[in-house]
N, C-alpha and C positions, 0 to 999 in steps of 0.2 A: 273520457276515458276514450281512447281509440279501440274501433272495433277488432282489431288485431289481439289486444290486449285482452279486451272482455271474451274472445274465444276461446283465448289460452285459459284465461282465469275459470269459466264454465268446463272447460276439458279437465282442468288440473280438481276441481269439486267433484264431478262427474267420477272419475277418478276415486279420489280419495272416498268420497259415498260406496262406490263400488268394493274397495280394501275394506272398510270400515264393516261391511255387509257380511264379507267372507270371515271376518272376524269375530264377528258375534252370533254366526251360525256354527251350530253344532259338527264340529267335525266328523267325518264319515268314518263309523265304526272299522276298524281292522277285522280284517276276516278270523274267524273265531276259533281257534283251536280246539283240537280234542280235550275233554277231560273228563276225571270220573265223577259220577253223578252218586251212585251210590257203591255198597258193597254188604256182603252176607256171606260172614260175621262183618258188622261195623268197627270201625276202630273204638276200643273200648270196651266193646261186648265181652259180658260174662256169660258163658254157656256152659250146662248141666253136662255135656258131652260134643265130644269132636262131630262135627258134621258131616256127612258122607260127603259133600262137594263144597267149595268155596265159588260167589260167583261174585264180578266184577260188571257194572252197569256203566256206558258212558256216553257222552249227549252226541256221539257219532257213530255212525259204522265203523268196526274195527275190520282189518284186513290180516289173514293168517300169513306166518307164523305169530303167535302168542305164547309168550312166556312166562309163567307164573311157577312161583314154587313158595311152599308151605314149610316153613320151619318150627321144629317142636322145641320144646321148652330144653333139650340135653343138644341141639343143636343137630339132630338128624332132619333129613327132608321126609315127610309125608304126603310128598305128591306122588300121586298116583297116575300115570300116564302123560299125554300131551292136554292141553289145555283145548276146548270147542270153543271155538267163534261164531256165534249167532248173530248177525246184526253186530248192534250196539253192544249185546252182553257177552261175555267170556267166562265160561264155565272151567272148573275145575276139579278132577276127583281126588277125593285126599283118603290115605287108609288111615288106621286107628295108629293113636299114638297115646302119651302119658296126659296126665294133668299137670297144667302148668300155664303160660304164656307162650301165645304162637304168634309168628309173625309170617303175612304173606306177603310177599312181596312180586312185581307185576310188571312187565313189557311189552306193551302192545304198541301197535301202528296204526293210526285211522286212516281210511282210505285216501285221504289226500297226502298220504305219507309221514304226518308229524309222527314222533313218537313219543309216548307217554309211560313213564314209569312212578313207580310209588313202593312204598312199603304200609301196611295197616298191621297192628296190635289188637290182637284179643286172648281172652283168658279162657281156659274149660276147667271145670272143677272150681275145688277150692283152692289149690294149689298156684303158687306165684302169684306176684304183686298183682293188683289193678291196671292195666295198660289205659295213659291217659294222653292228652295230645290231640294232634289231626294229624292224619296221612303226611307222609313226611314229603310228599310230592302227588302234585295230578296234575299235572300238564306237560307241556312237550320239553323234551331235554334230547339234546343231541350228542347225550350218551351213550355208549355203545356195549352188549350186551356180554357179561363174563361168561365163562366156560361153567357151564351148568346152572346158570340162571338168568335171572333180571338183572340189568344195571340198578343200581340204586345212585339218586341223586337226589337232591331238593332243588327244586324249581326256585326260580328267579322272580320276584315282583312281576305282572304283567308292567307292560311299558304304559308311560302315560297315567297311572295310578299315582295320586297324590299330587299330581303334576299340579301347577296353579293357571288359571286362565291365563298370565300372563306371559309362563313360560311356553305354554303349547300355543301361543299366538304371535311368538316374539316378533317374526319377519312382518305378521302382515300389521304390526302395531307400530313397526320401523317405519314401514312404508308408507304407510298412510298419516304419521308425526313428518315423513317429510315432504310428503303431497301437499299437507295444510302448512308446512312451515314454508312451500315456494307459492301456492294460491296468497297466503298473506301478503309475503313479500312482496307479489307483484301486484295485488290490489293496492299496496301503499303508494308502490312508485306510480301508476298508474292516476292515483289520486293527486299526488307531485305536481303530474307532470299538467293536469288538465288545467287552463288557462281561467 
């Protein structure tokens, strides 16, 4: 095998190993967006009385202004004043209301500028059905707030969830396969040309 072919085969083999190493290493996580960590009341809670305030806790600090609306079973708003943003916690005062199922909707913006919207249902007293399920959204949304309250939207699943290894690394696998084929072809040609 000539020295030039050996050099090319070594270079291709090194490149192939580099591509395979990149394919096997876990991808760097994308910058995490703000999300709701907990709320009080929580989704599906049944309370004896309506609390004086509702709170939302996020995994990042939020910036003002925030939009929160608490809707009574009859469709009226029991939101009292503007929400208070304190780091990662948003508080909203609530006025009195009847028994039944309430909805609290929020639209806040994290300090890095990503909006987070969602809706949580809870019940006060024996009135109304038990709210079930999960918050309608707790992830970034580009929706804009409607007049008088927050935008309501359901977030799509985060990119990359449920993706197979092959889908996430299709380019690396294709380049690796091409380099492997080229190295194999050069190796076979080199063996044929040996005396």
